[in-house]
N, C-alpha and C positions, 0 to 999 in steps of 0.2 A: 616234421618228418616227410621225406619224399614219398609220393604216392607210388605204390607198386601194384600193378594189375594182378588180380587173383586168378591167374591162368589155371592153376591146379584145381581151384574150386569149380571152375567151369567144366573142366574135364571130368571131375567127380559127378557133377550134375548130369552131364551128357551120358555118362556110363551107367549110373545107378539110379537116377531119380526121374528123369523127364521122358524116357522112352525114345531117345534119339536114334537108337539102332533101327527102329521101324522106318525112320526117314531114309537112312542110307540103304535100307533093303529095297527101296523102290528103284525103278529104272531111271527115273529123272535125276535122283541124287546119289546114285551108286558110287560116284567118284568122290563123294564128300565123306568118306569113312574116317576111321580113327587117325590115320596118318595125316590126311589133309586137314582134319579138324585141329590136330595138335599144331601143325605148321601155321595155320591161320591164327589161332589163338596166341601162339608164341610171338609171331611177328606183329600182330596188333598190340600185344602187350608191350613190346619194345617201343613201338611208335608212341603209344600212350605215355609211357614212362619217360622216354628220353626227349620227345619232341613237344608233346602237348602239356604235360604236367608243369614243366618250367614256365609256361606262359600264364598259368592260372592266376597267380597273385598280381602280375603286371596288368592283366586285363581288368582286374578289380580296381587297382589303384590308378590306372591311366585309362579311363573309359574311352570308348569310341565317341567321336564328336563330329558335329556338322560344321564345316568351315567353308564359307563362300560357296555353298551349294554342293560341296564335296564331302562325303563321309570319310573321315580319317579313322582307321581302325587302330586298335591297341598295338603297341610295339611287339613285333614278332609274329603277329597273327597272319599276315600275308604269307610269310615264309612257311609257317606251320601248315596253313591250308594247302600250299603248293606241295609240301611233302605228303600230306594226306592224299591229294589228288594223284600225284605221280605214283603212289603205291597201289592205285586202283581201288582204294577203300570206299570211294563214293558209290561205285557200281558193283559192290560185292554181291548183291542179290539180283542185279539187273540181268536181262537176258544176254546170252553170249552173242546172239545175232546183232545186238545193238552195241556190243563192245564191253559188256559187263562180264563178271565172273560166273554168274548163274548159280551161285551157292545158296544153300538153304537159308531161310529167314532165321532159323535157330542160330546159325553162326553169325549172321548179321546182328542179331539181338545181343549176343555176347560181346561182339566188337563194339557196338554202340554203348553198352554198359561200361566197358573199360574206358572208352573215350570220354564219356560223361564224367566219370570219376576223376579223370585226369584234368579236364578243362571243359566244363559244360558250355561256357560262352562260345568257344570255338566249335565244339562238337555239334552245336545247333545248326550250323551252316550245312554240313554234309547230310544231316538228318532231313532238313528241308529239301535238299536236292533229291534224296532217295524217295521221298514221298511224291515229289513231282514226277520223277522218272516212272514210278509205278502208275500214276494217274495217266500219263501220256501213253504208256504201253497199252493200257486197257481201253482208252477212250479217244485218243487223238487220231486224226487222219494220217494216212501213209506219208503225206508230204511233211506234216509237222513232225512226225516221229523221225523221219529220215534227217531232218535238219537239226532238231533240238536234242534228241537222245544221245548221239555220240558226244556232243559237246558238254552236256550235263554229266554224263558218265565219266568223261575224262577230267572234269573239273575246270575245263576251259571257260564254261559258263556256269552260273549258279541259279538256283530256283527259289521261289517264295510261294506262299499261299496268301491270298487276300480275301478274307471273309468279312471281318468285323468293321462296322461303321459306327460313328459317334452316337447316333440316335438309336441304333439297333442292339448293340451288345451281343448277347448270346441268341437273341431273336433274329436269326439270319434272314428269315422271311420278310423282315421289315426293311431290308436294304433298299437304298434309293439310287444306287449307281445305275446309269443308263448305258445301253448299247444301241447305237443307231447304225443300221446297215448302210454301207456306202454304195453298194451295187457291184463291186468288183471282188466280192468274197471277203472283204474286210469290214470292220465295224469301228465306229468312233466311240470310245469308252470315256465316260465323264462321271466323276464322283470322287469321294474321299474314303480312304480306308485307314484304319488305325491298328496299332499293335502288330505291325508287320516285321517279324523277326528277320534280320539280315536283309532289310528292304533295299539296302545299297551298301557299297563298300569300295575300297580302293585297290582291290586285287587285280583289276583289269578284266578283260573279257566283257561279258554281257550279263545282266541280271534279268532273269525271265520270270515275270509275274503271272501266276494263274489267278485271274480276277473273276469273282462272281458279279454278274450284272444282269439287268433285266431288258430284254428286247421290247420293242414298242407294243407287241401283242401279248407280252408275258402277263399272266394273271397275277393278282396279288398273292403273297405268301411264297412258300418254298417251291411250289409247283411251277411258278413262272420264272424261275431263275436259270440263267445259262452261264457257262464257263468259257472264259476267253484267255488265250495266250497274249500277253501284252509285254513285249520286251523293252528294256531300257533303250536299246539301240535297234533300229530296224535292220534286219539282215539284208545285205546287198545281193546282187545276182550270184555271187560266189559263196553266199552263206556266211559272210563275215560281218561283224558289227559295222553298220553304216550310219545313216542319219539318226540324230537323237530323237526319240519319241516324245510326244507331248505329255510327259509325266515328270514329277519331281518329288523330292523329299521335302516336306514342309518343315519338319522338325524331328528330333530324336527325343524319345521319352527319357526323363530322369527317374531311374528306377531304384527300387529297394536293393536289388542285386542284379546279377548277370550284366555287369557294367561293360564287359568286353563285347557283348552282343548288341549291335545297333538295332533298336526297335523303332521303326519309322512310322510317321504319319505321312501317308502317300496321297498325292493329288493327281488325278487323271483328268486331263483337260482336252478332251477330244482325241485321246491317244488311240493309235491304230492297234486293233486287236483282231485275232483270228479265233473263230469258234472252235472249241474243243468238245467233242461229243455232240449229242443231239441238241437241237434247240429246246430250251426249257428243261434240259436234263442235267443242269449244272450241279445239283446237289448229289446226284448219283455219282457223277464223275469226281466231285470234290471229296465225297466220302471215301472213295478209294484211297485218296491221299491222306485223309484224316484218320482212317483206321490204321494205316501204316504208322502215322505219326502218333496215334494214341498208345500203341505198344511201345514206340520209341520214347515217348514221354515217360511212360512207366519206368523204363530202364534208366532214364535220366535220374529219376528219384533214387533208384537203387544204386546207381553209380556214385552219386554224391554221398549217399549213406555209407557206402563202402569206404570212401575217402575220409569221411568224418570219423568212422569207426577206427580206421588205421591210426589216425592222428591221436584220438582219445586213448587208444590202447598204449601207444608209445609213451604218451605223457604219464599215464597211470603206472607204467612199468618203471618210470624214471623218477617221478616226483616223490620225495620223502616228506611226510607230514603226519604228525600224530603218533600214537603208540600202536605199532602193528608188529605182527610176527613175520617170520620168513624173511623176505627181502627188505622189509622196512619201508617199502613204497606204498602208495595209496591203493594199489591193486589188492592189497591184503585186507582192506576194509570191506565188510560185507556189502554195504550199500553201493560202493564203487563196483564191486564184483557183479552185483545185481544189474547195474546199468550197462556194463560191458557185455554181460551175457544176453541182456535184452537186445542190445544193438546187433550182436552177431546172429542171434536166433532170428530176429526180424528180417535182416538182410537175406539170410538163407531162404526163409519162407517166401519173401517177395520175389526173389530171383528165380526160385523154383516155379512159381506161378507164371512169371513172364516167359520163361523158357518153354514151359508146357504149352502156353498159348502159341508160341512160335512153332513148336512141333506140330500142333494141330493145323496151323496155316500151311506148313510144308506138306503134310499128309493130304490135306484138301487139294492142294495144287498137283501133287504127284499122282494121286489116285482118282480124283474126281468124285470121291465119295462125299455125298451131301452131309453125312453125319459128322465128318471132320470139319467141314465148313461151319456147321452149326456149333460145334464145340469151340472153334476159334472165335466165333462171334460172341458166344457166352463168356469166354474167358477174357476177351479184350477189355471190357469196362472194369473187370476185377483187377486185371494186371495194371491198367492205367491208374486207377484210384488207389489201390493198396500199395503199388510201387511208389507213388508220389507221397502218400501219407507216411510210408516208411521213411522216405527221405526227410520229411519234416520232423518226424519223431526222433529219428536216430541223430540227425544233425543237432537237434535241441539237446539231446542227452550228451552229445559231444561237448557242447558248451558247458553243461553241468559238471561233467567229469573234470574239466579244467578249472572249475571254480571261478574265482575272480579273474584269473588269467583268460578265461574263455570270453569274458566281456570286454576284453581289451583287443582292439583291432590288430595290434602288431602280431598277435599269435596266429592270426589267419583262420582260426576255427570258426569265428562268427560268419565268415564269408559263406561257408557251406549252408548255414541256415538262411542267409539272405538270398543266395542264388537259387536254392531249391524251392523256395516258397511259392513261386509262380507256377510250378509244375502242376499244382493242384487246381490251377485256374485255367491255364490255356489248353487248347485242343478239347474243349468241353470241360467245364468245371466238374469236380468229383461228384457234386450233387446231380449233375446232368448224366454222368456215367451211371450212377446208381439208379436213376429213374429209367435209363435205357435198359439196364439189367432187369428190373422188375416189370418193365412195360414191353418193349419190342422183343426182348430176348425171352420173355415168358409167354409169348403169343402161341407157342406150341403146347400150352397147358403145363409147362414145366418139364416136358419130356427130356430135353437136353440136360437140364439140371439133375433130374433123377438118374439119368445114365451115368453122369459124373459121380454122383453120390454112391451109386452101386459100386463103382470102382474103388471108392474110398473104403466102403464096407468090406469089399473083397480083400483089399490090402490089409485091413485090420485083422480079418479072420486068418489070413495067411501068416501074420506075425504072432498069432497066439501060440503059446508053448514056449517061445523064446522071450517074448516081450509082453507077457500077459497084461500087466497093469496098464501099460501105455496103449496097447492095442484096444483094450476094452474102452478106455477113455475116448479114443478116436472114433471107434464104432458108435458109441453112445452119442457123441457130438454130431456125427453125420446123420444119425436117425432123428435127432432133435431138429436139425436143419431141414430134413426131409418133411417132417410134420409141419414146420412153419412154411415151407415152400408150398405144400398142399393148401394151407390156409391162404397164402399169398395169392395164388392164381385164381382163387374164387372170390376174393374180397373186392370192393369197389376201388376204382383207380385212385381216389383221394387217399384211401387207407394205405394202398401200396406205396404211393409217393411219400407219405408221411414216414414210413418205415424203411424207405429205400436205402439210405446210407447205412444205418445199422445192419440191415440185411446183407448188404455187400460186404461190410467188414466182418460179419459173422461167417459168411461164406469163405472169405479169405483166411480167417482163422482156422477153419476146418481143412481147407486145402493146404495151408502151411503145416498143420499137424500131420497130414497125410505124407507130405514130403519129408518131414523130419523122421517119421516112422520108417520110411523107406531107407533113409540114411542110416538110422540106428540098426536096421536089419543087416547091414553089411558086416557088422561085427566090429567096426571101428569104435574103440572105447570113447574117444573124444566126442564123436558124433552121437553116441548113445547118451552121454552126459548132457550135451546140448539139447537133444530131443527130449530128454526127461525134463529139463528146465522149461522148454516151450510147452510141452503137453500138460505138465502139472501146474504151471504158473500162468501161462498166457492163454492157452486154449480155453480154460473155464470162462474167459470173458465172453465167449460166444453165447452163453446162457443169458447173461444180462442184456446183450445186444438183441437177442431174439425176443426177450420179454418186452423190450422197447418196441420192436416191430409189431407185435401183436396187440399193442394198445390202440392201433389204428390212428385216425386223425381227429376224432371228435374232441378230445380234451385239448389237443394242440390248437385246433382252430377256434376253440372256445376262448382262448386267450386273446383278448381284443387289443387293437392298437393302443387304446387308452391304458390298458393294463401294462403294456410294455413301456409306455411313456411315463407311468406313474412313479 
């Protein structure tokens, strides 16, 4: 079944669930109202459906390859990227002064969701560019911004982020890449980086690498790391790609999925680089890019989940098997209906959380209110982890709905599971996201979490009278989560970390129920039925998750390596 961007779903979420009206009520985003939002969503949907979706299977079946030192991309990807770039979609959230559209992150998030559902392998490239653009806008010198931003925003050049090294993995502070000052404002970058998404390609232009490295006086750990711009081609006096820099693609990874996205092992051999941000301030600068990317990765999971759901639904509505009533197709079986309802309800919940996170980012930028910045920071790990777990769960259910046909590659449904699996790993594993939530994001004593839970409880109270049973369930779940949060902020770090993942998932369950309750309150019968399914059947999982949280770490750590190996 061809992918179709869920434009009307985004419009419903903006209008009734995520509070987007508050964004357009600000002076900064006043021109991004309903008419503009509809136009952006509609055009992005057309691009995703007509240009990107037809490339998805080809990217899987004809992967990117390294040939005589040149990365050859999948058929049609270069033309697809050109269409994306010419439409201005890379710079949708970039500043107008640099050549971008200056639109809210909320609309950017919706566009990235649709593009990911259409062809995640290709959508990764513009997402990397968007993250680099934001990092440069916040941290680069005026000279670097003037040279690189217009070319990145136009798609003439593309961007990457280089963090991971073979010996370091997620422990970025253990990196060994060196940066030696030359004396003319440049540095020689030497080291190896792995897992570099879109580390090279045959689109033309330049590939601009943001590379973490350590200056000679840099102290061990993350506090001694700096960030450098290291382009594939050194810009000449006119700002055009000139001499080849001393860097190369050593190999491309052979991956479970995302075959159309070249994931490179990069070697920097005294490559010329320019400092971005303050010396030893590389992690702060890179986190600007990573936080952008973490929300983007969350919607990658949601976009793939949407595509998997669409294909599963079409199959279930067409496939006849067994004795059923009504249409005679397998959608009439209760268990198939259960799987499809779970898929649809989970996608709605995850998408609501991601868009709510984007709204908080927009309001922080537009108002300068620290409370919105804190809200965005709190929601980012939840949006990333729950969005990607939703992608994994929903794509797996998509295979199950297809039965044996789902296990056959020709149907294409297994590709969703293979492609989305890495989203729970890159840009910080979901375990790291959860530990960030219960650690750094709870350093305020849980104040930001409590404010958010207050809103959930207020929403439940407002729904009483019309949706009594559902409202009561949501209110009770929020209060249970509040009690566990109070316990969480007082317990030792080891106990917090032991329960971090179930805590994050329980928080997402409650936020998802809050969104479904809002949708049901609009009076739409179909949304009421879906909300009822979610709140009565999926929300109760929060209680078991919170029970897991409050067990702490003692029994977990008592399990010895010998016990595990026995």
